[in-house]
Each structure stands twice: as C-alpha cells, then as structure tokens.
Steps between C-alpha positions, in 0.01 A plus 500: 500500500534874492475532874712639771732231665487646850118519474480130402742419792269686741196321360678164542592574861157609581342188328740262695417666833129472423523138397714395805255642752249273659361281220171421684396868457395597157577153371294539175676834406835345549424200287369722224811709521730205482310373182532851346874498573551161338302610188696828490826309531459324180642755269802584708588139534480461113723805461761377744497155332558668166785703640650191662473271197624730233551338168691685226258413228183619686160499338482870503692714253577850624508774242611866535252779423712605204439159338123571501496863378564437130176611322614370171575136623204275407614224725426707821122504581327836525432430869880493570569799278263744661500364855763723657547768226284739302629578162284776414382684818337789321207290382420323818176575714729561805710761325203689331255519794648406832862631498410842371272577796 
C-alpha cells in the first residue's frame, strides 16, 4: 500500500473510537463511513486470500528484469523491452532538453 504502518494503525484507532461513540449522533456519516470501509476492504481481503491459498502453479509467471532487456529477442514485446530501461538515452527528449537544464 506504500503507506506508513504506524500511520495506518493510528487511523484505525481513531476510526474505531469514532464508530464506537454514540451511534444516534451523526448516524448518516457513520453508515457512509462503514460502507466505504467495506468497499475499501475488498482488495486487502483478496490479497490475504491469495497469500493464504498459494498454489505452486499460479496463474502469474514472474520474470526478472534481465529476461526482458534483450533488444534482439523478437519474442519479447517492445512494451516490455523499453518499460524499465532506455537503451539509447542520448536520443531521448528527456536527455536532450530536460536533463541538461
């Protein structure tokens, strides 16, 4: 999630304190917040399920970056070849105009 774990913990504690206060006050806001939390919990539940039910022959094949950097290999699509690596940086717009300033 690229966030701070202590920050998420503090946010969780504050949300629980808010939701456990008197429910008759700000009832609509609390219901909307609970619905948003259920919607937001979908992806973490899927990730936990995938981690708990790990199959050796999963649908996803992981490749290293070195497998995709062979320019001469015609089996690798161009989108994969040039996604993380620039082979001739001298001819790029970034190198010509932006980096030199």
